[in-house]
C-alpha positions, 0 to 999 in steps of 0.5 A: 394627801401624800405620806411623808416617809421616814429617811430609811423608808425613803432610801429603800423606796428610791433604791428600789425604783432606781434598781428597776430602771433600765436607764438613769432617771431624772429627779422629776421622774423619781419624784413622780414615781414616789408620789405615784405611790402616795408618798413623799421624801422627807426633804425635797426630792433633789436634796434627798437624792443628793444626800444619798449620792453624797453617802455613796448609796446611789450615783448621780450626775448633771445631764445637759441632755435632760437639763438637770440631774439624773440618778441610778444605782450601780449594778454589779459588774458596772463601773 
């Protein structure tokens, strides 16, 4: 059984996952990494990630190559 995270905890976990990634991650990879820790986002992964992007916490864009959204955290020095 997966533990449903509170919004604040889910945000922190996703930012941590994306900060450690060397390249943008697909929605499915982010969701798999969260679930791999026995946890789940308060909403569906894509909806929760989209909310975080809308609030400026993470970056995201549609990728033809990956046939869906990819997500990342802008690191210092990136633009």
